[in-house]
C-alpha positions in Angstrom: -57.7 43.4 -24.3 -61.3 42.2 -23.7 -62.3 41.5 -20.1 -63.1 37.9 -19.2 -66.7 36.8 -19.7 -69.0 36.0 -16.8 -68.7 32.3 -17.6 -65.0 32.5 -17.6 -64.9 34.3 -14.3 -67.3 31.7 -12.7 -65.1 28.9 -14.1 -62.0 30.5 -12.6 -63.9 30.9 -9.3 -64.8 27.3 -9.2 -61.2 26.3 -9.9 -59.9 28.6 -7.1 -62.4 27.1 -4.7 -61.6 23.5 -5.6 -57.8 23.8 -5.8 -57.0 26.6 -3.4 -59.6 27.7 -0.9 -61.0 24.3 0.1 -57.6 22.6 0.5 -56.2 25.5 2.4 -59.4 25.5 4.6 -58.9 21.8 5.3 -55.3 22.3 6.2 -56.2 25.2 8.6 -58.9 23.0 10.2 -56.5 20.2 10.7 -53.9 22.5 12.3 -56.5 23.9 14.7 -57.3 20.4 15.8 -53.7 19.5 16.4 -52.4 18.4 13.0 -53.0 15.3 10.8 -51.8 12.7 13.3 -53.8 14.1 16.1 -56.9 14.4 14.0 -56.5 10.8 12.9 -56.2 9.6 16.6 -59.1 11.8 17.6 -61.3 10.1 15.0 -60.1 6.7 16.2 -61.1 7.6 19.7 -64.5 8.9 18.4 -65.2 5.5 17.0 -64.2 3.8 20.2 -66.7 6.1 22.0 -69.4 5.2 19.6 -68.8 1.5 20.2 -68.7 2.0 24.0 -72.1 3.7 23.9 -73.7 0.4 22.8 -72.5 -1.2 26.1 -73.9 1.5 28.4 -76.5 0.2 30.9 -79.9 1.7 31.4 -80.1 5.0 33.1 -80.2 4.7 36.9 -83.7 4.7 38.3 -84.4 6.7 41.4 -87.8 5.7 42.9 -89.4 8.5 44.9 -86.9 11.1 43.5 -88.1 14.2 41.7 -88.1 14.1 37.9 -86.1 16.2 35.5 -87.2 16.5 31.9 -84.7 17.0 29.1 -85.4 17.4 25.4 -82.8 16.4 22.7 -82.8 16.3 18.9 -80.6 13.4 17.7 -80.1 10.8 14.9 -77.7 8.4 13.3 -74.6 10.7 13.6 -75.1 11.7 17.2 -77.1 9.0 19.0 -74.0 7.8 21.0 -73.3 11.4 22.2 -76.9 11.6 23.3 -76.4 8.4 25.3 -73.3 9.6 27.1 -74.9 13.0 27.7 -77.9 11.4 29.4 -75.9 9.0 31.4 -73.6 11.6 32.7 -76.5 13.8 33.6 -78.5 11.0 35.3 -75.6 9.9 37.4 -74.9 13.3 38.9 -78.4 14.8 39.0 -79.7 12.6 41.9 -83.1 12.9 40.2 -85.1 10.7 37.9 -84.6 11.7 34.2 -87.4 11.9 31.7 -85.7 12.4 28.3 -87.7 13.3 25.2 -85.8 12.2 22.1 -86.7 13.8 18.7 -85.7 11.8 15.6 -83.9 14.0 13.1 -85.2 11.7 10.3 -82.1 9.4 10.2 -83.2 6.8 12.8 -83.8 3.2 11.9 -85.2 0.5 14.2 -81.8 -0.6 15.3 -80.8 2.9 16.5 -84.2 3.4 18.1 -83.8 0.2 20.1 -80.3 1.2 21.2 -81.6 4.5 22.7 -84.8 3.3 24.1 -82.8 0.5 25.7 -81.4 3.2 28.1 -84.6 2.8 30.1 -88.3 3.6 30.6 -87.5 7.3 31.2 -87.1 7.9 27.4 -89.9 9.2 25.3 -89.2 8.7 21.6 -90.7 11.1 19.1 -90.6 9.5 15.6 -90.0 11.4 12.4 -93.4 10.5 10.9 -95.2 12.0 13.9 -93.0 15.1 13.8 -93.6 15.6 10.1 -97.4 15.2 10.5 -97.5 17.9 13.2 -95.3 20.1 11.0 -97.6 19.8 8.1 -100.6 20.6 10.3 -99.2 23.6 12.2 -96.4 24.9 10.0 -97.7 24.4 6.5 -95.4 25.2 3.6 -97.7 27.9 2.0 -97.8 30.0 5.2 -94.3 29.3 6.5 -92.1 28.9 3.4 -88.8 30.1 5.0 -89.2 28.0 8.2 -90.0 24.9 6.1 -87.1 25.5 3.8 -84.8 25.9 6.8 -86.3 22.8 8.4 -85.3 20.8 5.3 -81.9 22.2 4.9 -80.8 23.5 8.3 -81.2 20.8 11.0 -80.5 23.2 13.9 -83.8 24.9 13.4 -85.4 21.6 14.5 -84.3 22.2 18.1 -87.0 24.9 18.1 -89.7 23.3 16.0 -89.6 19.7 17.2 -90.0 20.3 21.0 -92.1 23.4 20.9 -94.4 23.3 17.9 -98.0 22.6 19.0 -96.9 22.2 22.7 -97.2 24.1 25.9 -95.1 24.5 29.0 -91.4 25.1 29.7 -88.9 22.8 28.1 -85.1 22.5 28.6 -83.6 21.6 25.2 -80.0 20.5 25.4 -77.3 19.5 22.8 -76.0 16.0 22.7 -72.3 17.0 22.9 -72.5 17.7 26.6 -71.0 15.8 29.5 -71.7 16.3 33.2 -69.1 15.8 35.9 -70.9 17.3 39.0 -74.4 17.8 40.2 -76.2 20.2 37.7 -78.1 22.0 40.5 -78.7 25.1 38.4 -80.5 23.1 35.7 -82.4 20.9 38.2 -83.6 23.9 40.1 -84.8 25.6 36.9 -86.6 22.5 35.7 -88.4 22.2 39.1 -89.7 25.8 38.9 -89.1 27.5 35.6 -90.2 31.2 35.4 -88.0 32.7 32.8 -85.9 31.6 29.7 -82.6 29.8 30.3 -79.5 29.8 28.2 -75.8 29.0 28.5 -72.8 31.4 27.9 -70.8 31.1 24.7 -67.0 31.2 24.5 -67.4 34.0 21.9 -70.4 35.7 20.5 -71.7 33.8 17.5 -75.0 35.0 16.0 -74.1 35.2 12.4 -76.1 38.4 11.9 -75.5 42.0 12.7 -76.5 43.2 16.1 -78.3 46.2 14.5 -80.5 44.1 12.4 -81.3 41.6 15.2 -82.2 44.5 17.6 -84.4 46.2 15.1 -86.4 43.0 14.5 -86.6 42.0 18.2 -87.2 45.6 19.4 -84.8 45.1 22.3 -81.1 45.1 23.1 -79.5 41.7 22.2 -77.8 40.1 25.2 -74.2 39.1 24.8 -72.8 35.5 24.4 -76.1 33.6 24.3 -75.3 29.9 23.7 -78.1 27.4 22.9 -76.4 24.2 24.1 -78.7 24.7 27.0 -82.0 26.4 26.0 -85.1 26.7 28.2 -88.1 28.3 26.6 -91.9 28.3 27.1 -93.5 26.6 24.1 -96.6 28.7 23.8 -94.5 31.9 23.9 -93.1 31.2 20.5 -94.9 33.1 17.8 -94.2 31.1 14.6 -95.5 33.9 12.3 -93.0 36.2 13.9 -90.2 33.6 13.6 -91.0 33.2 10.0 -90.8 37.0 9.4 -87.5 37.2 11.3 -86.0 34.4 9.3 -87.1 35.9 6.1 -85.7 39.3 6.9 -82.4 38.0 8.3 -81.8 35.8 5.3 -82.9 38.4 2.7 -80.6 41.1 4.2 -77.6 39.0 5.4 -78.0 35.5 3.8 -78.2 32.2 5.5 -75.9 31.4 8.4 -75.1 28.4 10.5 -75.9 30.3 13.6 -79.4 31.3 12.6 -81.0 29.3 15.4 -78.8 30.9 18.0 -79.6 34.3 16.6 -83.3 33.6 16.9 -83.0 32.5 20.5 -80.9 35.6 21.3 -83.7 37.7 19.9 -86.4 35.8 21.8 -84.6 36.1 25.2 -83.8 39.8 24.5 -87.4 40.5 25.4 -87.3 38.4 28.5 -84.5 39.9 30.6 -83.4 39.0 33.1 -83.0 35.4 32.0 -81.6 32.4 33.9 -78.0 32.3 32.7 -76.0 29.1 33.4 -72.8 30.2 35.3 -70.0 30.1 32.7 -67.5 28.8 35.2 -69.6 25.7 35.9 -71.3 25.2 32.5 -68.3 25.6 30.2 -68.6 26.1 26.5 -65.4 25.0 24.7 -63.2 23.7 27.6 -59.5 24.3 27.1 -56.9 21.6 27.3 -56.4 21.8 31.1 -60.2 21.7 31.9 -60.8 19.1 29.1 -58.3 16.6 30.6 -59.1 17.2 34.3 -62.7 18.5 34.5 -63.5 20.8 37.5 -66.7 22.3 36.1 -70.2 20.9 36.3 -70.6 20.5 32.6 -68.6 20.7 29.3 -70.1 21.7 26.0 -67.6 20.4 23.4 -67.7 22.8 20.5 -65.1 23.5 17.8 -61.6 22.5 18.7 -62.6 21.1 22.2 -64.0 18.0 20.4 -60.5 16.8 20.7 -60.8 16.6 24.5 -64.3 15.2 24.2 -63.4 12.2 22.1 -60.0 11.6 23.7 -60.7 12.3 27.4 -64.2 13.5 28.3 -66.2 10.3 27.7 -63.6 8.1 29.3 -63.7 10.3 32.4 -67.5 9.9 32.4 -67.0 6.1 32.5 -64.4 6.4 35.2 -66.7 8.6 37.3 -69.4 5.9 36.9 -67.0 3.1 38.0 
């Protein structure tokens, strides 16, 4: 009997993907997040959180206090998380907050007004300005891989937007963070940065083999680097090197969601020792107990912990404010 043609095999593969692998994947995701009813309620609470963000007052002003600068990439899908993140930080920091907001390309004027309404401490970097700087300093002909990733992989923009064409140390943070205590470790670093800073992951997630990463970086890769908190010195980034790293990683082991985290792990591998946020205070993926009754300084709500974020965390932030 003749073997199936390539076209037939591809057709069967697409059918298997559509009618088996994708549905099974969705079921598994639903069960990880508590099952269909829990997922539905979590989504309802997410929408309530988004609506509540519109009513948040301006960030508290602290005349005469020191100033802490934060850098965040955000857009239409995440602006409300950015608002709650900044509010929770500002309330507990006991410093002024200077927040640089980088448009991911999805902002319209309404969303921009909602975020800039949080106060005079926000500096908005519009998409047109970002794109112009990108074309000048990271042209497609010289940096084809980085530009392709910039178009199709938004996480890489957490490196390019704050650091490209800039100087000085910057603390880039994710929007899905909430603060419940004074973030002294971050405040102290921002006041006198002298080495890269990163958070600790709940499990190692680089997406690429350690052997390949270490060969490219020329140094041992530190464990559990998480970029929800990422402090780097802008002029230390060699964009030609990052282009070469991306090209090699992708050519040998394909594209991966964790590419940006792998790149940062390779960058900080050369800068040991780094400033590492204490994992007990700056928690990546809080469990149910911690999610419902926060004891840590900060939560980074990744993966299944989104459930505690949307159902409990932001409400606790409001309660702390009250």
